[in-house]
C-alpha positions in Angstrom: -10.4 -2.5 -9.1 -10.0 -3.9 -12.5 -7.3 -3.1 -15.1 -9.4 -1.2 -16.9 -10.2 1.4 -14.0 -6.4 1.6 -13.5 -4.7 4.8 -14.3 -2.6 5.4 -17.4 0.3 2.7 -17.8 3.5 3.3 -16.5 6.5 4.7 -18.7 8.3 1.8 -20.9 11.8 1.0 -20.0 11.4 0.4 -16.2 12.6 -3.0 -14.8 10.0 -5.6 -14.1 11.0 -5.5 -10.5 10.0 -1.8 -10.4 6.6 -2.3 -12.2 5.7 -4.9 -9.6 6.9 -2.7 -6.7 4.7 0.2 -7.9 1.8 -1.8 -8.3 2.1 -3.3 -4.8 2.5 0.1 -2.9 -0.4 1.4 -5.2 -2.5 -1.6 -3.8 -1.2 -1.2 -0.3 -2.3 2.6 -0.6 -6.0 1.7 -1.8 -6.4 -1.2 1.2 -5.3 1.3 3.9 -7.7 3.9 2.4 -10.3 1.3 2.4 -9.6 0.4 6.0 -9.4 3.9 7.3 -12.6 5.0 5.4 -14.7 2.0 6.4 -13.5 1.9 10.2 -11.9 -1.5 9.8 -8.6 -0.3 11.0 -7.6 2.7 13.2 -4.0 1.7 14.1 -1.4 -0.4 12.4 -1.9 -2.8 15.2 -5.6 -3.3 14.1 -4.7 -4.2 10.6 -4.2 -7.9 10.7 -3.5 -10.2 7.6 -7.2 -11.4 8.1 -8.5 -8.1 8.0 -6.5 -6.8 5.2 -7.7 -9.7 3.2 -11.1 -9.2 3.9 -10.9 -5.3 2.8 -9.1 -6.9 -0.5 -12.3 -8.7 -1.2 -14.7 -6.1 -0.5 -12.7 -3.7 -3.0 -12.5 -6.5 -5.5 -8.6 -7.0 -5.2 -6.9 -10.2 -5.3 -5.8 -11.7 -1.9 -2.6 -9.8 -0.8 0.6 -11.3 0.1 2.2 -11.3 3.5 4.4 -8.6 2.0 1.6 -6.5 0.9 -0.1 -7.0 4.2 2.9 -5.5 6.1 3.1 -2.8 3.6 -0.6 -2.0 4.3 0.4 -1.7 7.9 3.3 0.4 6.9 1.2 3.1 5.1 -1.1 3.1 7.9 1.7 3.9 10.5 2.7 6.9 8.3 -0.8 8.2 7.4 -1.6 8.2 11.0 1.6 9.5 12.4 1.2 12.9 14.2 3.7 15.4 13.2 3.5 19.1 13.2 4.1 21.2 10.1 7.8 22.0 11.2 8.4 18.1 11.5 10.4 16.0 9.3 9.3 15.0 5.8 8.9 11.2 5.7 9.7 9.5 2.5 9.0 5.5 1.7 11.5 3.6 -0.4 10.2 0.0 -1.4 13.1 -2.2 -2.0 12.8 -5.2 -4.5 15.9 -7.5 -4.3 17.8 -5.6 -2.0 17.9 -2.7 -4.4 15.5 0.5 -3.9 13.0 1.4 -6.5 12.9 4.9 -5.9 
């Protein structure tokens, strides 16, 4: 996805680390979605770094870092977890420099 296709810019005034963490999380969500939709990975264990980098190449993203690859696996784990309607609500907090961003 090119910058022109990105949604509206983030609000001004955020720390740079929060922008980076948000962009990384959005990229991980897009890559996890691509892996699921195209049958590349069905579980977090299936999503190797090489497979995630192949998905990034197919979707036009830059090569993801190891951190982004592990975040893709975490997203797959969340998306594929089996919980009923009365189960707990899962919230993902991304930390940058030992500080939560959300």
